[in-house]
C-alpha positions as CSV (number, residue, x, y, z in Angstrom):
1,M,-19.9,26.5,-74.5
2,S,-21.8,26.2,-77.8
3,K,-24.4,23.5,-78.3
4,I,-23.1,20.5,-80.1
5,E,-25.5,18.9,-82.6
6,Y,-24.1,15.5,-83.4
7,L,-24.3,12.0,-82.1
8,C,-21.4,11.5,-79.8
9,V,-21.0,7.8,-79.9
10,R,-20.6,6.0,-83.3
11,I,-20.5,2.3,-83.6
12,S,-18.3,1.0,-86.4
13,G,-17.8,-2.7,-86.3
14,N,-16.8,-3.7,-82.8
15,M,-15.4,-0.2,-81.9
16,S,-17.3,2.6,-80.4
17,E,-16.1,6.2,-80.2
18,I,-16.4,8.5,-77.2
19,I,-15.8,12.3,-77.6
20,F,-14.4,14.4,-74.8
21,I,-14.5,18.2,-74.6
22,V,-11.3,19.4,-73.0
23,K,-10.8,22.8,-71.5
24,E,-8.2,24.6,-69.5
25,A,-9.2,24.6,-65.9
26,P,-9.5,28.0,-64.2
27,E,-7.1,26.9,-61.4
28,G,-4.6,25.5,-63.9
29,G,-4.4,22.1,-65.7
30,F,-7.2,20.6,-67.8
31,E,-10.7,19.3,-67.4
32,A,-12.4,16.8,-69.7
33,E,-16.0,15.8,-70.0
34,A,-17.5,13.1,-72.2
35,L,-20.4,13.9,-74.5
36,G,-23.4,11.7,-73.7
37,F,-21.9,9.9,-70.7
38,S,-21.3,10.9,-67.1
39,I,-17.5,10.8,-67.4
40,F,-15.5,13.7,-66.1
41,T,-11.8,13.9,-65.2
42,E,-9.0,16.5,-64.7
43,A,-5.2,16.6,-64.5
44,E,-2.4,19.1,-64.1
45,N,-0.8,18.3,-67.6
46,W,-1.8,16.9,-71.0
47,D,-0.1,13.5,-70.6
48,D,-1.8,12.9,-67.2
49,L,-5.1,14.0,-68.6
50,K,-4.9,11.4,-71.4
51,E,-4.1,8.7,-68.9
52,N,-6.9,9.8,-66.6
53,I,-9.4,9.8,-69.5
54,R,-8.4,6.2,-70.5
55,E,-8.8,5.0,-66.9
56,S,-12.1,6.8,-66.5
57,V,-13.6,5.2,-69.7
58,I,-12.4,1.7,-68.6
59,C,-13.9,2.2,-65.1
60,H,-17.2,3.7,-66.4
61,F,-17.9,0.8,-68.8
62,D,-16.2,-2.1,-66.9
63,D,-16.1,-4.3,-70.0
64,D,-13.5,-5.5,-72.6
65,V,-14.8,-3.5,-75.5
66,K,-12.2,-1.4,-77.3
67,R,-13.2,2.2,-77.7
68,I,-11.8,5.1,-79.7
69,I,-11.4,8.2,-77.6
70,R,-11.5,11.5,-79.4
71,L,-10.4,14.7,-77.6
72,H,-11.7,18.1,-78.7
73,F,-9.7,20.9,-77.0
74,V,-11.9,24.1,-76.6
75,K,-10.3,27.4,-75.8
76,E,-12.7,30.2,-75.1
77,E,-11.4,33.7,-75.6
78,V,-13.1,37.1,-75.8
79,L,-11.7,39.7,-78.2
80,S,-12.7,43.3,-78.5
81,S,-12.7,45.2,-81.8
């Protein structure tokens, strides 16, 4: 994975933003990892992954602050010329 050179949490008013890098899991399904936080989750399909991410963020912070969750789907492919 390439190095990401930006601040991963922005505060704008009362909202903070958390960015997740999402990849296809080698065994199938998806894996998601938050940038700048120790939050990781996985699921068999996209809808379950989004729900797992929401639940993981709520569990990690354990507060009533609303957060924007941004998902970046990364697909790594190698091509030959």
